[in-house]
BADREN-31351 format. One record per atom (N, C-alpha, C, O): residue number from 1; atom name; x negated, y negated, z negated. Coordinates in Angstrom, 2 decimals, padded with zeros to 5 digits, m for minus. Each point is the difference from the previous one (the first is absolute). Layout:
BEGIN
<dodo NUM CA <X Y Z>>
...
//
This chain:
BEGIN
<dodo 1 N <m010.19 m038.23 m004.23>>
<dodo 1 CA <m000.79 000.89 000.83>>
<dodo 1 C <000.94 000.95 000.76>>
<dodo 1 O <000.85 000.65 m000.60>>
<dodo 2 N <m001.03 m000.59 001.88>>
<dodo 2 CA <000.88 000.81 000.83>>
<dodo 2 C <m000.75 001.22 000.49>>
<dodo 2 O <m001.10 m000.09 000.56>>
<dodo 3 N <001.70 001.25 m000.78>>
<dodo 3 CA <m000.60 001.23 000.46>>
<dodo 3 C <000.47 000.31 001.41>>
<dodo 3 O <001.19 m000.08 000.29>>
<dodo 4 N <m002.10 000.43 000.55>>
<dodo 4 CA <000.40 000.43 001.34>>
<dodo 4 C <m000.36 001.47 000.14>>
<dodo 4 O <m001.14 000.40 m000.23>>
<dodo 5 N <002.11 000.38 000.59>>
<dodo 5 CA <m000.23 001.42 000.21>>
<dodo 5 C <000.22 000.30 001.47>>
<dodo 5 O <000.94 m000.50 000.61>>
<dodo 6 N <m001.80 001.31 m000.06>>
<dodo 6 CA <000.20 000.35 001.41>>
<dodo 6 C <001.28 000.82 000.14>>
<dodo 6 O <000.19 001.00 m000.69>>
<dodo 7 N <000.65 m001.43 001.59>>
<dodo 7 CA <001.25 000.73 000.21>>
<dodo 7 C <000.00 000.58 001.40>>
<dodo 7 O <m000.52 m000.58 000.95>>
<dodo 8 N <001.12 001.72 m000.85>>
<dodo 8 CA <000.13 000.63 001.30>>
<dodo 8 C <001.29 m000.46 000.65>>
<dodo 8 O <000.94 m000.37 m000.70>>
<dodo 9 N <m000.86 000.39 002.01>>
<dodo 9 CA <001.24 m000.42 000.65>>
<dodo 9 C <001.15 000.92 m000.41>>
<dodo 9 O <m000.20 001.20 m000.22>>
<dodo 10 N <001.37 m001.76 000.13>>
<dodo 10 CA <001.18 000.74 m000.45>>
<dodo 10 C <000.41 001.04 001.03>>
<dodo 10 O <000.18 m000.30 001.18>>
<dodo 11 N <m000.04 001.52 m001.65>>
<dodo 11 CA <000.50 001.08 000.84>>
<dodo 11 C <001.37 000.37 m000.55>>
<dodo 11 O <000.10 000.51 m001.11>>
<dodo 12 N <000.95 m000.76 001.88>>
<dodo 12 CA <001.35 000.18 m000.49>>
<dodo 12 C <000.41 001.47 m000.06>>
<dodo 12 O <001.07 000.31 m000.53>>
<dodo 13 N <m001.87 000.58 001.07>>
<dodo 13 CA <000.39 001.40 000.02>>
<dodo 13 C <m000.63 000.82 m001.11>>
<dodo 13 O <000.44 001.12 m000.26>>
<dodo 14 N <m001.46 m001.64 m000.40>>
<dodo 14 CA <m000.64 000.76 m001.07>>
<dodo 14 C <m000.50 m000.94 m001.08>>
<dodo 14 O <m000.39 m001.14 000.29>>
<dodo 15 N <000.39 001.60 m001.56>>
<dodo 15 CA <m000.46 m000.85 m001.10>>
<dodo 15 C <m001.52 m000.18 000.02>>
<dodo 15 O <m000.72 000.87 000.50>>
<dodo 16 N <000.25 m001.98 m001.04>>
<dodo 16 CA <m001.43 m000.28 m000.03>>
<dodo 16 C <m000.67 000.78 m001.15>>
<dodo 16 O <000.67 000.49 m000.90>>
<dodo 17 N <m001.99 m000.40 000.97>>
<dodo 17 CA <m000.75 000.67 m001.06>>
<dodo 17 C <000.16 m000.75 m001.32>>
<dodo 17 O <000.06 000.62 m001.07>>
<dodo 18 N <000.01 m001.91 001.15>>
<dodo 18 CA <000.16 m000.82 m001.20>>
<dodo 18 C <001.34 000.29 m000.68>>
<dodo 18 O <000.07 000.12 m001.23>>
<dodo 19 N <000.98 000.00 002.02>>
<dodo 19 CA <001.32 000.29 m000.56>>
<dodo 19 C <000.03 001.41 m000.59>>
<dodo 19 O <000.62 000.21 m001.05>>
<dodo 20 N <m001.26 000.74 001.70>>
<dodo 20 CA <m000.05 001.37 m000.53>>
<dodo 20 C <m000.76 000.05 m001.32>>
<dodo 20 O <000.41 000.71 m000.92>>
<dodo 21 N <m001.50 m001.47 000.82>>
<dodo 21 CA <m000.75 m000.05 m001.26>>
<dodo 21 C <000.85 m000.63 m001.10>>
<dodo 21 O <m000.04 000.44 m001.15>>
<dodo 22 N <000.80 m001.47 001.50>>
<dodo 22 CA <000.90 m000.64 m000.97>>
<dodo 22 C <001.05 001.00 m000.48>>
<dodo 22 O <000.28 000.06 m001.20>>
<dodo 23 N <000.28 000.72 002.10>>
<dodo 23 CA <001.00 000.99 m000.38>>
<dodo 23 C <m000.58 001.07 m000.90>>
<dodo 23 O <000.65 000.45 m000.94>>
<dodo 24 N <m001.89 m000.04 001.21>>
<dodo 24 CA <m000.67 000.98 m000.85>>
<dodo 24 C <m000.18 m000.55 m001.41>>
<dodo 24 O <000.26 000.70 m000.98>>
<dodo 25 N <m000.70 m001.94 000.89>>
<dodo 25 CA <m000.18 m000.62 m001.32>>
<dodo 25 C <001.34 m000.10 m000.72>>
<dodo 25 O <000.06 000.20 m001.22>>
<dodo 26 N <001.00 m000.51 001.94>>
<dodo 26 CA <001.33 m000.08 m000.61>>
<dodo 26 C <000.44 001.35 m000.56>>
<dodo 26 O <000.46 000.09 m001.14>>
<dodo 27 N <m000.60 000.94 001.93>>
<dodo 27 CA <000.45 001.32 m000.46>>
<dodo 27 C <m000.85 000.50 m001.16>>
<dodo 27 O <000.52 000.63 m000.91>>
<dodo 28 N <m001.83 m000.90 000.93>>
<dodo 28 CA <m000.85 000.42 m001.12>>
<dodo 28 C <000.37 m000.74 m001.28>>
<dodo 28 O <000.05 000.61 m001.07>>
<dodo 29 N <000.21 m001.91 001.18>>
<dodo 29 CA <000.38 m000.77 m001.18>>
<dodo 29 C <001.36 000.46 m000.54>>
<dodo 29 O <000.22 000.01 m001.21>>
<dodo 30 N <000.66 000.38 002.11>>
<dodo 30 CA <001.32 000.45 m000.41>>
<dodo 30 C <m000.10 001.36 m000.71>>
<dodo 30 O <000.66 000.21 m001.02>>
<dodo 31 N <m001.46 000.69 001.55>>
<dodo 31 CA <m000.17 001.31 m000.63>>
<dodo 31 C <m000.71 m000.10 m001.34>>
<dodo 31 O <000.31 000.75 m000.93>>
<dodo 32 N <m001.26 m001.67 000.83>>
<dodo 32 CA <m000.74 m000.18 m001.25>>
<dodo 32 C <000.78 m000.85 m001.00>>
<dodo 32 O <m000.43 m000.17 m001.14>>
<dodo 33 N <001.58 m000.36 001.54>>
<dodo 33 CA <000.82 m000.87 m000.84>>
<dodo 33 C <m000.78 m001.22 m000.48>>
<dodo 33 O <000.14 m000.44 m001.14>>
<dodo 34 N <m000.96 m000.08 002.03>>
<dodo 34 CA <m000.82 m001.18 m000.31>>
<dodo 34 C <000.80 m001.25 000.35>>
<dodo 34 O <000.02 m000.44 001.15>>
<dodo 35 N <000.65 m000.12 m002.16>>
<dodo 35 CA <000.89 m001.14 000.23>>
<dodo 35 C <m000.74 m001.23 000.48>>
<dodo 35 O <000.47 m000.71 000.89>>
<dodo 36 N <m001.63 000.45 m001.47>>
<dodo 36 CA <m000.77 m001.20 000.39>>
<dodo 36 C <m000.40 000.07 001.47>>
<dodo 36 O <000.12 m000.98 000.73>>
<dodo 37 N <m000.61 002.14 m000.30>>
<dodo 37 CA <m000.41 000.17 001.38>>
<dodo 37 C <001.21 m000.10 000.94>>
<dodo 37 O <m000.09 m000.60 001.07>>
<dodo 38 N <001.21 001.18 m001.48>>
<dodo 38 CA <001.22 m000.09 000.81>>
<dodo 38 C <000.44 m001.44 000.16>>
<dodo 38 O <000.39 m000.42 001.09>>
<dodo 39 N <m000.45 m000.34 m002.17>>
<dodo 39 CA <000.41 m001.39 000.07>>
<dodo 39 C <m000.91 m000.80 000.93>>
<dodo 39 O <000.47 m000.84 000.77>>
<dodo 40 N <m001.77 001.10 m000.84>>
<dodo 40 CA <m000.95 m000.68 000.90>>
<dodo 40 C <000.29 000.34 001.45>>
<dodo 40 O <000.01 m000.87 000.87>>
<dodo 41 N <000.22 002.15 m000.61>>
<dodo 41 CA <000.24 000.44 001.38>>
<dodo 41 C <001.32 m000.53 000.54>>
<dodo 41 O <000.10 m000.32 001.19>>
<dodo 42 N <000.90 000.22 m002.03>>
<dodo 42 CA <001.30 m000.50 000.46>>
<dodo 42 C <m000.03 m001.50 000.24>>
<dodo 42 O <000.85 m000.52 000.72>>
<dodo 43 N <m001.79 m000.19 m001.31>>
<dodo 43 CA <m000.11 m001.44 000.25>>
<dodo 43 C <m000.78 m000.30 001.28>>
<dodo 43 O <m000.01 m001.14 000.46>>
<dodo 44 N <m000.63 002.13 000.11>>
<dodo 44 CA <m000.77 m000.21 001.24>>
<dodo 44 C <000.95 m000.24 001.16>>
<dodo 44 O <001.16 000.43 m000.01>>
<dodo 45 N <m001.66 m001.12 001.01>>
<dodo 45 CA <000.81 m000.34 001.17>>
<dodo 45 C <000.43 001.26 000.78>>
<dodo 45 O <001.04 000.00 000.65>>
<dodo 46 N <m001.85 001.04 m000.70>>
<dodo 46 CA <000.34 001.22 000.72>>
<dodo 46 C <001.29 000.65 m000.51>>
<dodo 46 O <000.62 000.78 000.72>>
<dodo 47 N <m000.22 m001.10 m001.94>>
<dodo 47 CA <001.22 000.62 m000.53>>
<dodo 47 C <001.23 m000.46 000.77>>
<dodo 47 O <001.05 000.64 m000.08>>
<dodo 48 N <m001.16 m001.72 000.84>>
<dodo 48 CA <001.15 m000.45 000.79>>
<dodo 48 C <000.30 000.94 001.16>>
<dodo 48 O <001.07 m000.09 000.60>>
<dodo 49 N <m001.99 001.00 m000.29>>
<dodo 49 CA <000.21 000.95 001.09>>
<dodo 49 C <000.63 001.31 m000.47>>
<dodo 49 O <000.28 000.89 000.80>>
<dodo 50 N <m000.04 m000.78 m002.09>>
<dodo 50 CA <000.57 001.23 m000.55>>
<dodo 50 C <001.52 m000.02 000.12>>
<dodo 50 O <000.62 m001.06 m000.13>>
<dodo 51 N <m000.01 002.22 000.38>>
<dodo 51 CA <001.46 000.06 000.05>>
<dodo 51 C <000.60 m000.29 m001.38>>
<dodo 51 O <m000.65 000.18 m001.03>>
<dodo 52 N <001.89 m000.64 001.03>>
<dodo 52 CA <000.68 m000.37 m001.24>>
<dodo 52 C <000.09 001.17 m000.98>>
<dodo 52 O <m000.17 m000.20 m001.20>>
<dodo 53 N <000.42 001.41 001.69>>
<dodo 53 CA <000.14 001.15 m000.89>>
<dodo 53 C <m001.31 000.29 m000.72>>
<dodo 53 O <000.00 000.35 m001.18>>
<dodo 54 N <m001.12 m000.49 001.89>>
<dodo 54 CA <m001.30 000.23 m000.61>>
<dodo 54 C <m000.29 m001.08 m001.03>>
<dodo 54 O <m000.50 000.30 m001.09>>
<dodo 55 N <000.80 m001.54 001.42>>
<dodo 55 CA <m000.21 m001.09 m000.96>>
<dodo 55 C <000.83 000.20 m001.26>>
<dodo 55 O <m000.48 m000.23 m001.11>>
<dodo 56 N <001.72 000.65 001.28>>
<dodo 56 CA <000.86 000.24 m001.16>>
<dodo 56 C <m000.57 001.11 m000.88>>
<dodo 56 O <000.00 m000.11 m001.22>>
<dodo 57 N <m000.48 001.17 001.85>>
<dodo 57 CA <m000.57 001.10 m000.76>>
<dodo 57 C <m001.28 m000.43 m000.74>>
<dodo 57 O <m000.20 000.37 m001.15>>
<dodo 58 N <m000.64 m001.15 001.81>>
<dodo 58 CA <m001.22 m000.48 m000.65>>
<dodo 58 C <000.33 m000.93 m001.16>>
<dodo 58 O <m000.67 000.02 m001.03>>
<dodo 59 N <001.70 m000.84 001.19>>
<dodo 59 CA <000.42 m000.87 m001.10>>
<dodo 59 C <000.53 000.82 m001.16>>
<dodo 59 O <m000.22 m000.35 m001.16>>
<dodo 60 N <000.92 001.43 001.45>>
<dodo 60 CA <000.48 000.91 m001.04>>
<dodo 60 C <m001.19 000.56 m000.79>>
<dodo 60 O <000.03 000.03 m001.23>>
<dodo 61 N <m001.05 000.42 001.94>>
<dodo 61 CA <m001.17 000.58 m000.68>>
<dodo 61 C <m000.79 m001.06 m000.76>>
<dodo 61 O <m000.61 000.30 m001.03>>
<dodo 62 N <000.62 m001.50 001.53>>
<dodo 62 CA <m000.72 m001.06 m000.71>>
<dodo 62 C <000.68 m000.32 m001.33>>
<dodo 62 O <m000.66 m000.35 m000.97>>
<dodo 63 N <001.98 000.48 000.94>>
<dodo 63 CA <000.76 m000.32 m001.23>>
<dodo 63 C <000.28 001.20 m000.88>>
<dodo 63 O <000.42 m000.17 m001.15>>
<dodo 64 N <m000.65 001.38 001.64>>
<dodo 64 CA <000.39 001.19 m000.76>>
<dodo 64 C <m000.99 000.30 m001.13>>
<dodo 64 O <m001.10 m000.56 m000.06>>
<dodo 65 N <001.52 001.44 m000.82>>
<dodo 65 CA <m000.84 000.40 m001.13>>
<dodo 65 C <m001.10 000.93 000.48>>
<dodo 65 O <000.10 000.61 001.07>>
<dodo 66 N <m001.13 m000.51 m001.86>>
<dodo 66 CA <m001.17 000.81 000.35>>
<dodo 66 C <000.36 001.49 000.09>>
<dodo 66 O <m000.57 000.72 000.82>>
<dodo 67 N <001.50 m000.27 m001.65>>
<dodo 67 CA <000.32 001.43 m000.04>>
<dodo 67 C <001.05 000.41 001.04>>
<dodo 67 O <000.53 001.11 m000.07>>
<dodo 68 N <m000.22 m001.97 001.01>>
<dodo 68 CA <000.93 000.32 001.07>>
<dodo 68 C <m000.60 001.12 000.87>>
<dodo 68 O <m001.17 m000.08 000.39>>
<dodo 69 N <001.96 001.09 m000.11>>
<dodo 69 CA <m000.49 001.15 000.78>>
<dodo 69 C <000.40 m000.04 001.47>>
<dodo 69 O <m000.27 000.95 000.74>>
<dodo 70 N <000.90 m002.01 m000.33>>
<dodo 70 CA <000.46 m000.11 001.38>>
<dodo 70 C <m001.18 m000.22 000.94>>
<dodo 70 O <m000.94 m000.73 m000.32>>
<dodo 71 N <000.99 001.36 001.49>>
<dodo 71 CA <m001.06 m000.16 000.99>>
<dodo 71 C <000.41 m001.07 001.02>>
<dodo 71 O <001.18 m000.14 000.31>>
<dodo 72 N <m002.15 m000.61 000.22>>
<dodo 72 CA <000.32 m001.04 000.99>>
<dodo 72 C <000.19 000.60 001.39>>
<dodo 72 O <m000.84 m000.17 000.88>>
<dodo 73 N <001.94 000.87 m000.69>>
<dodo 73 CA <000.22 000.75 001.25>>
<dodo 73 C <000.15 m000.90 001.22>>
<dodo 73 O <m000.56 000.30 001.05>>
<dodo 74 N <001.30 m001.38 m001.18>>
<dodo 74 CA <000.20 m000.89 001.15>>
<dodo 74 C <m001.32 m000.63 000.43>>
<dodo 74 O <m000.28 m000.14 001.19>>
<dodo 75 N <m000.52 m000.25 m002.17>>
<dodo 75 CA <m001.31 m000.59 000.31>>
<dodo 75 C <m000.90 001.03 000.66>>
<dodo 75 O <m000.65 m000.29 001.00>>
<dodo 76 N <000.60 001.48 m001.55>>
<dodo 76 CA <m000.86 001.03 000.57>>
<dodo 76 C <000.46 000.41 001.40>>
<dodo 76 O <m000.82 000.26 000.87>>
<dodo 77 N <002.13 m000.21 m000.66>>
<dodo 77 CA <000.52 000.33 001.33>>
<dodo 77 C <m000.38 m001.08 001.01>>
<dodo 77 O <m000.37 000.30 001.13>>
<dodo 78 N <000.46 m001.56 m001.54>>
<dodo 78 CA <m000.34 m001.10 000.89>>
<dodo 78 C <m001.50 000.02 000.32>>
<dodo 78 O <m000.39 m000.23 001.15>>
<dodo 79 N <m000.44 000.49 m002.15>>
<dodo 79 CA <m001.45 000.09 000.23>>
<dodo 79 C <m000.31 001.12 000.99>>
<dodo 79 O <m000.81 m000.17 000.91>>
<dodo 80 N <001.48 001.30 m001.10>>
<dodo 80 CA <m000.22 001.14 000.90>>
<dodo 80 C <000.43 m000.34 001.43>>
<dodo 80 O <m000.70 000.34 000.96>>
<dodo 81 N <001.83 m001.01 m000.81>>
<dodo 81 CA <000.47 m000.39 001.34>>
<dodo 81 C <m000.99 m000.94 000.67>>
<dodo 81 O <m000.28 000.13 001.20>>
<dodo 82 N <m000.26 m001.08 m001.94>>
<dodo 82 CA <m000.96 m000.95 000.57>>
<dodo 82 C <m001.29 000.70 000.38>>
<dodo 82 O <m000.61 m000.33 001.02>>
<dodo 83 N <000.17 001.30 m001.83>>
<dodo 83 CA <m001.21 000.76 000.34>>
<dodo 83 C <000.22 000.83 001.26>>
<dodo 83 O <m000.89 000.08 000.86>>
<dodo 84 N <002.06 000.53 m000.73>>
<dodo 84 CA <000.32 000.76 001.20>>
<dodo 84 C <000.05 m000.90 001.22>>
<dodo 84 O <m000.47 000.37 001.08>>
<dodo 85 N <001.03 m001.54 m001.24>>
<dodo 85 CA <000.10 m000.95 001.10>>
<dodo 85 C <m001.38 m000.48 000.43>>
<dodo 85 O <m000.25 m000.21 001.19>>
<dodo 86 N <m000.65 000.04 m002.15>>
<dodo 86 CA <m001.34 m000.48 000.31>>
<dodo 86 C <m000.83 001.04 000.74>>
<dodo 86 O <m000.84 m000.35 000.83>>
<dodo 87 N <001.07 001.62 m001.12>>
<dodo 87 CA <m000.80 001.05 000.63>>
<dodo 87 C <000.64 000.60 001.24>>
<dodo 87 O <m000.61 000.83 000.67>>
<dodo 88 N <001.82 m001.24 m000.35>>
<dodo 88 CA <000.70 000.55 001.17>>
<dodo 88 C <m000.66 m000.50 001.28>>
<dodo 88 O <m000.48 m001.14 000.06>>
<dodo 89 N <000.46 001.98 000.96>>
<dodo 89 CA <m000.54 m000.46 001.28>>
<dodo 89 C <000.91 m001.06 000.60>>
<dodo 89 O <001.20 000.00 m000.26>>
<dodo 90 N <m001.76 m000.89 001.06>>
<dodo 90 CA <000.85 m001.04 000.60>>
<dodo 90 C <001.07 000.61 000.90>>
<dodo 90 O <m000.24 001.00 000.68>>
<dodo 91 N <001.39 m001.61 m000.70>>
<dodo 91 CA <001.14 000.49 000.77>>
<dodo 91 C <m000.16 m000.43 001.45>>
<dodo 91 O <000.01 m001.20 000.30>>
<dodo 92 N <m000.14 002.15 000.58>>
<dodo 92 CA <m000.16 m000.28 001.43>>
<dodo 92 C <001.30 000.22 000.77>>
<dodo 92 O <000.04 m000.18 001.22>>
<dodo 93 N <001.02 000.58 m001.92>>
<dodo 93 CA <001.23 000.35 000.70>>
<dodo 93 C <000.81 m001.23 000.43>>
<dodo 93 O <000.86 000.09 000.88>>
<dodo 94 N <m001.13 m001.23 m001.49>>
<dodo 94 CA <000.78 m001.18 000.36>>
<dodo 94 C <m000.64 m000.69 001.21>>
<dodo 94 O <m001.20 m000.27 000.02>>
<dodo 95 N <002.02 000.00 000.96>>
<dodo 95 CA <m000.48 m000.65 001.21>>
<dodo 95 C <m000.12 m001.50 m000.22>>
<dodo 95 O <000.79 m000.57 m000.75>>
<dodo 96 N <m001.78 m000.06 001.38>>
<dodo 96 CA <m000.09 m001.46 m000.15>>
<dodo 96 C <001.19 m000.68 000.67>>
<dodo 96 O <000.43 000.40 001.08>>
<dodo 97 N <000.06 m001.41 m001.72>>
<dodo 97 CA <001.17 m000.70 000.51>>
<dodo 97 C <m000.41 m001.39 000.44>>
<dodo 97 O <m000.50 m000.80 m000.79>>
<dodo 98 N <000.73 000.53 002.05>>
<dodo 98 CA <m000.30 m001.33 000.53>>
<dodo 98 C <001.13 m000.94 m000.39>>
<dodo 98 O <001.16 000.26 000.31>>
<dodo 99 N <m001.48 m001.34 m000.96>>
<dodo 99 CA <001.01 m000.98 m000.39>>
<dodo 99 C <000.04 m001.11 001.03>>
<dodo 99 O <m001.03 m000.49 000.46>>
<dodo 100 N <002.23 000.10 m000.12>>
<dodo 100 CA <000.14 m001.10 000.96>>
<dodo 100 C <001.01 m000.99 m000.56>>
<dodo 100 O <000.84 000.35 m000.84>>
<dodo 101 N <m000.94 m001.57 001.30>>
<dodo 101 CA <000.90 m001.04 m000.48>>
<dodo 101 C <001.34 000.12 000.71>>
<dodo 101 O <000.07 000.28 001.20>>
<dodo 102 N <000.99 m000.51 m001.97>>
<dodo 102 CA <001.33 000.00 000.59>>
<dodo 102 C <000.44 m001.42 000.22>>
<dodo 102 O <m000.38 m000.91 m000.74>>
<dodo 103 N <001.17 000.73 001.76>>
<dodo 103 CA <000.55 m001.32 000.25>>
<dodo 103 C <001.39 m000.06 m000.62>>
<dodo 103 O <000.89 000.76 000.38>>
<dodo 104 N <m000.72 m001.66 m001.33>>
<dodo 104 CA <001.28 m000.17 m000.66>>
<dodo 104 C <000.64 m001.29 000.49>>
<dodo 104 O <m000.69 m001.01 000.15>>
<dodo 105 N <001.98 001.02 000.09>>
<dodo 105 CA <000.65 m001.24 000.43>>
<dodo 105 C <000.01 m001.00 m001.15>>
<dodo 105 O <000.06 000.37 m001.18>>
<dodo 106 N <m000.13 m001.63 001.55>>
<dodo 106 CA <000.02 m001.06 m001.00>>
<dodo 106 C <001.38 m000.07 m000.63>>
<dodo 106 O <001.00 000.32 000.64>>
<dodo 107 N <m000.94 m000.72 m001.90>>
<dodo 107 CA <001.33 m000.11 m000.63>>
<dodo 107 C <000.83 m001.07 000.69>>
<dodo 107 O <m000.52 m001.00 000.48>>
<dodo 108 N <001.84 001.23 m000.44>>
<dodo 108 CA <000.89 m000.91 000.71>>
<dodo 108 C <000.11 m001.34 m000.71>>
<dodo 108 O <m000.04 m001.05 000.64>>
<dodo 109 N <000.17 001.07 m001.93>>
<dodo 109 CA <000.19 m001.24 m000.73>>
<dodo 109 C <m000.62 000.14 m001.38>>
<dodo 109 O <m000.01 001.09 m000.59>>
<dodo 110 N <m000.51 m002.18 000.09>>
<dodo 110 CA <m000.58 000.04 m001.34>>
<dodo 110 C <001.03 m000.35 m001.06>>
<dodo 110 O <m000.26 000.18 m001.20>>
<dodo 111 N <001.42 m000.68 001.62>>
<dodo 111 CA <001.04 m000.32 m000.98>>
<dodo 111 C <000.81 001.24 m000.30>>
<dodo 111 O <000.07 000.94 000.80>>
<dodo 112 N <000.53 m000.95 m001.94>>
<dodo 112 CA <000.77 001.15 m000.44>>
<dodo 112 C <001.42 m000.08 000.56>>
<dodo 112 O <000.62 m001.06 000.02>>
<dodo 113 N <m000.14 002.19 000.43>>
<dodo 113 CA <001.36 000.04 000.55>>
<dodo 113 C <001.01 000.09 m001.13>>
<dodo 113 O <m000.23 000.67 m001.01>>
<dodo 114 N <001.34 m001.34 001.21>>
<dodo 114 CA <001.08 000.08 m000.98>>
<dodo 114 C <001.08 000.90 000.54>>
<dodo 114 O <000.23 000.10 001.21>>
<dodo 115 N <000.44 000.55 m002.13>>
<dodo 115 CA <001.12 000.85 000.40>>
<dodo 115 C <001.16 m000.88 000.45>>
<dodo 115 O <000.22 m001.06 m000.60>>
<dodo 116 N <000.51 001.45 001.62>>
<dodo 116 CA <001.14 m000.82 000.44>>
<dodo 116 C <001.05 m000.05 m001.10>>
<dodo 116 O <000.19 000.96 m000.75>>
<dodo 117 N <000.49 m002.10 000.66>>
<dodo 117 CA <001.02 m000.17 m001.02>>
<dodo 117 C <001.22 000.84 000.34>>
<dodo 117 O <000.41 000.13 001.15>>
<dodo 118 N <000.14 000.42 m002.19>>
<dodo 118 CA <001.22 000.78 000.18>>
<dodo 118 C <001.20 m000.92 m000.14>>
<dodo 118 O <000.03 m000.86 m000.89>>
<dodo 119 N <000.93 001.02 001.76>>
<dodo 119 CA <001.16 m000.89 m000.01>>
<dodo 119 C <000.99 000.34 m001.12>>
<dodo 119 O <000.81 m000.85 m000.37>>
<dodo 120 N <m000.84 002.07 m000.15>>
<dodo 120 CA <000.94 000.39 m001.03>>
<dodo 120 C <m000.42 m000.45 m001.39>>
<dodo 120 O <000.78 000.13 m000.94>>
<dodo 121 N <m001.98 m000.64 000.78>>
<dodo 121 CA <m000.47 m000.46 m001.32>>
<dodo 121 C <000.19 m001.52 m000.05>>
<dodo 121 O <m000.54 m000.72 000.84>>
<dodo 122 N <001.30 000.23 m001.83>>
<dodo 122 CA <000.23 m001.46 m000.08>>
<dodo 122 C <m001.29 m000.71 m000.39>>
<dodo 122 O <m000.83 000.52 m000.76>>
<dodo 123 N <000.67 m001.73 001.30>>
<dodo 123 CA <m001.18 m000.80 m000.31>>
<dodo 123 C <000.13 m000.59 m001.40>>
<dodo 123 O <001.11 m000.35 m000.40>>
<dodo 124 N <m002.20 000.24 m000.33>>
<dodo 124 CA <000.09 m000.57 m001.36>>
<dodo 124 C <000.33 m001.49 000.06>>
<dodo 124 O <m000.51 m000.71 000.87>>
<dodo 125 N <001.35 000.26 m001.79>>
<dodo 125 CA <000.37 m001.41 m000.08>>
<dodo 125 C <m000.74 m000.65 m001.14>>
<dodo 125 O <m000.30 000.63 m001.01>>
<dodo 126 N <000.03 m001.86 001.18>>
<dodo 126 CA <m000.75 m000.73 m001.03>>
<dodo 126 C <000.89 m000.72 m000.96>>
<dodo 126 O <m000.49 m000.65 m000.92>>
//
């Protein structure tokens, strides 16, 4: 059985609501030290969008003892940055850039050039 979820078109300048909800669930599971929930969330496909430092920190919390007093600072900082990015007004300062095709000359030869032989190096004898 295949689940189909409605997806919104990708916006490269701001994170989606789905990704923000995933990040919230990650940070809550990390703060609650819920290893099972962390493991489920890290197995989701969305975890491939997380930076390496955040993944390393989440893996640390997944493996750490319950009485660990360390806070997930890198994860919380990343969640905060994504929330700020999602609520920021669109950037109007960048001018649209018209792209045009360039004409490149065709390569001269498809064979590889060899370096000229040096006369001071004796040829190998058989």
